[in-house]
Structures are given as structure tokens and as C-alpha cells.
N, C-alpha and C positions, 0 to 999 in steps of 0.2 A: 478719453473720456474711462473713466473707470466704474465700476458698479459693484457692491457687494448686494447679498443675499445673511441680512440679521440671522442669526439661528443661536438655541442654545447651547451650551459649551458640548456636551456629549453630541451632537449634531455638525462637528465642525464638517461633515463629507458635504454639505449641503453649499457649504461656501464659494462661490464662484468672481473667478480675478480675472478679469478681462483686458487690464492693462499692468505694467510694474511702475512702481513708483518712481518719482524724480531721482530718488537716491543711487536707483540699477540702471539711470541714461550712460550711455557710453562714454558720454563727455565725462562723468563725475559717479560713473557709481561699480556695482559689480561686472556688468556687462564688458566684451571686450571683444575685437577679433582677435583671431591668433597670432596675427601677425603685427599686433600692437604692442611694439618695444611699453617696458614698464620707465615709466617718470625717473629724470637723471634725477642723482640728491642734489640738491638746492647747496648754493656756495654757501660757505658762513656766514659770509657778511647778511645773505638773505633769514637763516634762521632770529627770531624774534623771543621776545622774553618769555612768551608764552610755548616756543616751542622745546626751551630749556626747562620745560613741566610745568610754570606760572601756571595757575586757573586762571580762567577769565572767568572775572568778575561781570556778570548780567545785568546785574542792581547798580553795579556803577557807571552803565555805557562802556564800558571795555570795549572797545573792535577787537573781531575775531581774527585768531592767526588767518595768514596767508595759505594758501595751499602749498607754498614752499616751507610749510612751517614744520615740515616732519623730519627724516632724519636723520635722528639725533638718537645716541641711546638713553631710555630712559630705564628705569626701575621700577616693582610695584613698593608700593611704602609697607614699612614693616607694619607688621599685628604686633600689640601692645596687649595683652590680655590684660584687660583689667578688674574682670570680677568672673572669675570661675561659674558654670561650666565655658571653656572658648573653643574656637573651633583653626582649626590652620590648614585645609585645604575643604575645596564643596564639589562636587561631581551630580550629575543626572543621573538615574535609572533607567531601565527600557521594559516593557511589559516582554510577553511571549507571543503577543499577537503581531508587532513589529516593533523595530526600533521606532519608529514614529508614529507612529499611530492607535498605541495601545495609552493604556494606561502612565501616568505622569507622576516623577516623585524624584527625591533627594538624598544622600547621604554629606553625611561630612563627619572629613577624620577631625577626632577631638586630641585638645595637650595634653591628655592622657595615654595615649596610642590605641584607645578603641572607637568606633567607628558607630555613627546615628543615624537613621536614615528614618525617613518618614516620606508618605505617599501612595499609593497604589499598591498593592503586593498579591496581584493577581499571578504572577507568575513568580513569590517568594523571592520578591527580593528588596523585602524588609530584613529579610535573615533572622528571624527570632524562632523557627521553627513551629512555627503550627502545624497542625496534622493536616491531611487532604482532607479539601473543603472548606478550612476556614481563613481561606487566604482573603479576607478583608483587608482595606487597605487601613491608614491609623494617621489621623492627625497631628497623632505628640510624639516624637522624635524617640527612640527606643534603639539602645546597644545591640549591637550585630551580636547573636549569642558564640559566645567562643575566642573572639578574633581580640587580639590584643598586640600592643608593642609597631602597630603600622608606622612605616616608612614612605609608604607612598599608594595611592588610592586612585582607581578608574572603575568610574561606571561600578559596577558589582563585582570586583575585582580589588583584592591587597595582597602588598609582599612586605612581610615582617622582618625585624632585624635583622632576624638569620639567614633571610633571602629567600625564605617559602613563600609561594602564591598560593592565594587561597580568594576561592571566587563562590559567590551564591547567586540562586535564581535561576534564570533559563537561559542556556547558553550551549554551545561543546563547550566540555568541561571535563573529556577524557576520562567519565570515570564508569565507561560501560565497557564490555567487549568488543561490542561494535564503534569503535575510537568516533566513526561519523556522527554518534545519533547523540539528538540537544536530549538534554536531560534537566530536570529542574530541581533545585538543591535547594533547599528550605533552611541550612542551616548551610557555615560554607565549609569548603571541602578540599580539601588540597589539590592543587593540580601536577602534576608530572614530568616536573620539568625543571631542571637546574637550578643553584640557588640566584636570585635571580635581581635586578635593582630596580627595573620597573615592569610596568605590566598593561598591555590595552587589551579591550575586551569590546565585540560586537554581537547582536543574535548567533554569526556564522560563522564568525571568525578569531581567535584570539592571538596575543603576540606578547614577551618577554625580551628583556634586555637582560644577559644574566651575564656574570658577577667577572666570568673571565671574557669578557667584549662579545661576546656572538648575539645574534639578532635569531632567535628562535619560534616559525611563526607555525597555526594547527587552522584547520579546518577550509572553508571553501576557497579553491583556488581557481573558478574557472576563471575570474580577472587579472588572475598572474598577480594575484595580494601573497600568496604562497613562496612567490620568486621562482613557479614553473609555469607555464599552460598547460593544466588539466582537467579535467572534464571529472577527476576520480578529484575528492577530500582527501589529508593527508593529513597525519599524526606532525608532532612538533618537527617541525624541518627547519635546517638552517638556511637561513636567506643571506649569501656571500657578500658583505660588503665592502667596496673600496678602502683604500685606506684612509686613514683620516681618525680624528677626533671622535671616542666613545659615544655613543647615542644616548643622550639621559631622558629622552620622552617617546612615546611613539602613540600612534590617534590611527583608527582602523574603521575604516565605509568600504565603499566599493576601489578607492586604492588606501592603499596604508604607507603611513608618514615617520619615520625618525629624524628625527630632530638632535643633533650631536651638540655637543659643549660650548662648541664657538657657532651655536647656530645654524649651521650650515645644513637644510633639510631635503632629504633623500627621497624618492615616490616610487611605485611600484603600483599596477593597477591599470583601470578604467581610464583610458586616453583622456575622456574629456576632467573627471576631476584629478588628475596627473598633478597638475601646477606645471607644467611644461611641456615645450613642444615633446613632439614622439611622432616616429612615422609607423608608429604600431598603434592599433587601436586598441589590443589589449597589450602590456607591457612590464613584462616579470622581471626589468634588469635595473637596480637602484639607481636612477639619478638624480641629481637636486634639480629642485624647482628653482622656480624664476623669480623666488624672495629669499632675498639674504636674510643673514644671521636674526633670524627666526628665535623671538622671545616667547610667544602663543600659540596654538592652532590649537583647532577645534573643527570638527569633522561630523557632521551629521548625513549620514550617507552618502547623498551625492553632491552635496552641498559642502563646501569648504572655505575656512576663515586664517587669515592670520594676521599677527599682529608680532611689527618689526622694525625696530629702529623707529617708534614714532607712528606710525605708518599704519592701517589698516588695508588689507586686502582678502578678497572674496574670488570666488572661480568654482566650478562647479557644473552639471547637467539639470537643465530646470528640470527637462522631464526623466524620470531613471533609466539608464542603458538604453535613451534613445540614437541611434546609430547617425542619426542627422541632426544633433542638436549638439552643435558647437558654440553656440555663439558665447559663449561665457567661459568657455573652455579655461583659457587663460587669468592669468592673475590681475584684476583691475583695481587700481584705489580708492577709496571709501574716502568723503567730505566728511570730516568729523571734526567738530568746533577745537579739539585740541590734541597734540600728542597722544595715545593710546600704548598701555600697557596690556593688557591681555582682551579679547574677542570671542563672543558665541555668538552660536550662530543655529538654527534648525532647518531641515527640508523642507521641500517642497513633495506635498504628499497631492498624486497623480491616484484617481480614482477610473475605473473601468468603464462608469455613465460620461468619462469627460470632465467631472468635476475636480478642480485644482481647490487646494490649501496654500496658501502662499509660502514662503521662509520668512522667516525675519533672524533681526539683531539684534544684539548690544554688546557694547566697549565701556570698559576704563579707562578715564586719563591717568595723566600721569600724577594730576592734582589728586584723585579718588574719586572724582566726578564718576559717575554712571550716563553712558546713552543708549538710549535703543531709537529702535524704528522698525516699521512693517504691519505685520498682521496685528492686529490691538484688541478683538471682539472682546477680551474679556480684562481688556485695562493691564498687560501685561508690555506694554509700552512704559507704562508709571509716567502718563502723561498728565491723571487725574481721569480721562473720558475713554470712550469705546471708540474713539473714533481710529482709522488707519493714519498709521503714521508715517509721511512721505520722505523727512529728512531728520537727519538724527538729535532726538531732542534730550535733553537733560532730565534723567528722573528727580522729583521731588522730594524730603521728604525722609529723605537716609540723616538719623542721625550722627553718622561719623562718615570718612573717608573711607573710599572700598579697594579691597587688594585684587578682586578676580569678582568674577561675574557666571552664571550659569542659566541655562534659558531651554525650557520645553516647550510646546507647542503653546499653550497659554498660563504660564506662572516663569516667572523671572525671580532670582535669589542673586544674593551678593552676600557676599561674606568680607564685611568690615576689618578697620586694621585694631578693631576692641577685641576683636575674635568671633562676634556676635553676625548672625545670619540674616538679613531680613528679608521678606519674600513680597511681591505683589501680582494681583491677577488673579485668577481660577483657581478655586479649592475644592473643585470636584472631588479628585480624591485626597484631599486630605495634604495635596504637596504644600500649602503654604506655612504647615508645621505649627501654627498659633493653638491646638485644640479644638478647633472650630470645625464643626461639617460645613459643607458645599458654600457656596455665597463666593463674591470676590473680593479683594480690596483694590481699590482705585489707588492707594498708597502703601507704600511698603508699612510690612507690620513685623516685629523680631520674633524669630522662633523661638520655642518653648525648648532648648538643647539638656536634656539631659546632665 
């Protein structure tokens, strides 16, 4: 039996979940034993039409795909801008208090190469250059000051066409003589690293994939995320990678993940979040995770999810850094009605008084449908209610198919094939981007892109 104590959005620390949803059951969800193998690929004859990327027409009473209907290569639908302004990438921001528990917001890479952000601004993550003491949130998206020609965006860091890496907000941005110092930057600052193709950032760690094929990381290395076991934090340090294709995408949390062009993903860091078997509690040596041909991967500190060949997988530590919590440290397949191309997650947040705020998830199907499940106190699962969602439920009310989805604790946003962004859930920090303050949206609403 599951119990929750309902509270206001800002009083999330009072929510207590005493049981996990059925989506996390050993047989069907995100939890698994370390020695449980991944299910084998379905033989070709078992892959039905829905697995080939067709939508499931719920209104027509069509039967959902079988559990073997994954393991096919599917791509996101293309973005075709119908009327400017349009976005071509969507990310979340994070606050100075914590990546997981602070204010909530989003940024979009626009088709003119600029970046627009909205939501909480307590850590300067909107990048608008406001003076200290005036960092209020905004429900109206505005462009990040002085940033243009962007080709890669991750949280509050961007890479431009020249390979320069720019970051804003609060993290370790290497702007001080004490390179380990966490600073707040209200406008983008250039990170002193070589020309890069891609960047990843968290509150205490940053990485870039350089144009000459190297991986450089800096910040906290106590879990081996910087490629060495050390209590000391480091400046830009190369992580030696085994031979193979170039790294096209990086994601960082309690473990760091490096996805190559062929979908092979290597990880270093905390064993519960590595996504592979390791004999080390802290593993600084890059090795492939147990999921092949990864298309997208989302890291929320101790919780990790990946979409690969139409399937969704999740793993991680339910209680961050708990030495005895290995119950879901190995990737386990998800039950989602359609093959997926993208997935997003939030972490479990635990507090000293023993109260836990549960994680949740959303995924984009090859058809463009969006499915969400988990924590739903503000309607962020898109079901039209505020009831906890145990199994993947299709989000209603999106005016076009989706390409990608990003989520915070209380809000969800989807980038659509039209180049528009629609959000639903809480608006406490203005993170719906609809020009209004506070309130909730139980159905998706369009973001007012500049």
C-alpha cells in the first residue's frame, strides 16, 4: 500500500512515499538485481508494426505492442519550423542550492543560434546579467545575454560554432585563482578549455569533448568522475578513453557517461550509478555500460535513464551514496506502450528527517507521443489529475508530435516537431514560460519563445 501526504509545491520535502510504483517492480520496472541480465533482442518475426515506429491508436482500441516490441533502431521525428520563433533543443537548468532540490527552469536553443531561458533565477541561471540581489525568476523566456551561434547546449553551458565553451549560473566555472571555487556568473563566461564539440555540467563537475577527440573534465573527483580517485578537486584533466569512435554526447552526475557516435556509452564514477558491473565501489576507468546503441541518456545525480533501440532503461541509487543500496544499480527495462527515442528523469531527494521525494520519468515515442509516470503532485505527469501515476501514461493535449522531453521535479516540457515548446505542471518559479506567475497547468501550454 502507498501513502502520500499532499502539500504545496514548495513544501515538497514533506512528501513521503512508502512504496514504489508498479513500474519499478523487479519484473517490469527500474529495479533489478546486479546479476539479472538484460532481455535478449527480439527475433525479427516478433517485432510488430508498432515496434517499427507506428503509433498506438488508443481511441481505435488497438492492442499495445508486446514486451518484445523493442530493439529496433528508431529516430526522433524531424523539426520543421512552422512559424518563428522556433527551438531546436531543450534543456533544464539548476539552482545554487542543489541540482535536485532548488528552483526549476528550462532553456531552449533557438533556430537563430541564440539561447532563451525561463523559470527560477536564484543562481543566475537565466543569464540575463541582473545585478546581485535582483535575481528573481521569470515566466517570460528571454535570450541569454551575449550568447550566439550556439551548436550544443547542456543545462547552463553552451558550445558555439568556433568551439568556445560558455557557461552561466552557479557551478565550478574555473574563473577564480582557486580553480575549485564555485562561482555565480550572471552572464556567460568562457571556460578555459580547448575548442570543443560538446559540453556537460553539474553543480560540481564539468566535462567537454574537444575537437581533437579528447575528453577533459574538472571539479569533484571523489567518486572517480574525473578519471582518478582523489579527494582533491581538479582542473581540466584528460580522461583516457579506450579506442573507438568519437564521443558525441556527455552527461554527468554521481557517474559520468560518454556516448560515442555508434551508441556505445562508457561510464566512470560511483558503482551504483555506473550502469555496468564493476568490482570497485568507485571506478575511475571508462568501460561500456550494459546498454548498447544508446540514443539518448539523462542523468539526475543518482538516477540514470537511457533510450536505446526503442527501449527504455533506468538504474541508479535510490538513496544517493548509500553503500548498501544496490537494488537497482543494473539497467532494467521499462514497460512503455511504444518504442521510444528519448527519455528524461529526476532523482529521488532524501532529507535528514527521513522524508523522501520520489523520482519520476517521461519518454518520447517514435510516433511523437509523450508518456510520463511517477510523482504528480502538480500535474507534471500530464494526466489531467494530480494523482500519482504508477504506469506510463500518454500526455494529452499536445498540438503536434514531440521530438524530446525534459523534466524537473514539478514540471515537464516537450519540444515539438513544429519547433514550439509546451509545458505542464507547476509554475511556482515561472517554469511554464507562459507569461503567468504561480499556478499549475494540468494540460500542456505553449512557451512564449522570444
